[in-house]
Residue, then its C-alpha position, 0 to 999 in steps of 0.5 A: x799504095x804500092x807495097x814493096x819488100x823493104x828490108x833494113x840491114x846493118x851495113x856489115x850484113x846488107x849484102x852477102x859475101x861474094x858475088x849475088x847471082x842474077x839472071x840477067x835475061x830475067x824479065x825484071x832487074x833486082x837493084x839495091x839502092x840506098x835512098x832518103x825517106x823522101x824517095x821512098x815515100x815517092x816511090x810508094x805513093x807514085x810506083x816510080x823513082x825518078x833520078x834528079x841529075x842535079x843531085x848526081x856526083x858528076x864523077x859517076x856521070x857516065x856510070x849513071x847515065x842510063x838511069x836517066x834515059 
């Protein structure tokens, strides 16, 4: 089974104050997400998290379209 560094945090501690600097030219992109336990289990067992467009908020369809590619 795939192992990932999963951490828990209170909502007030989940994101440090200020912007988080990322190297956009890096080989990998670090994403932060909040998911259900079922989604985490699917990610750990299969190695990928596949989006379900039927669960997406229609108002944000454009912002999240890249995930469906």
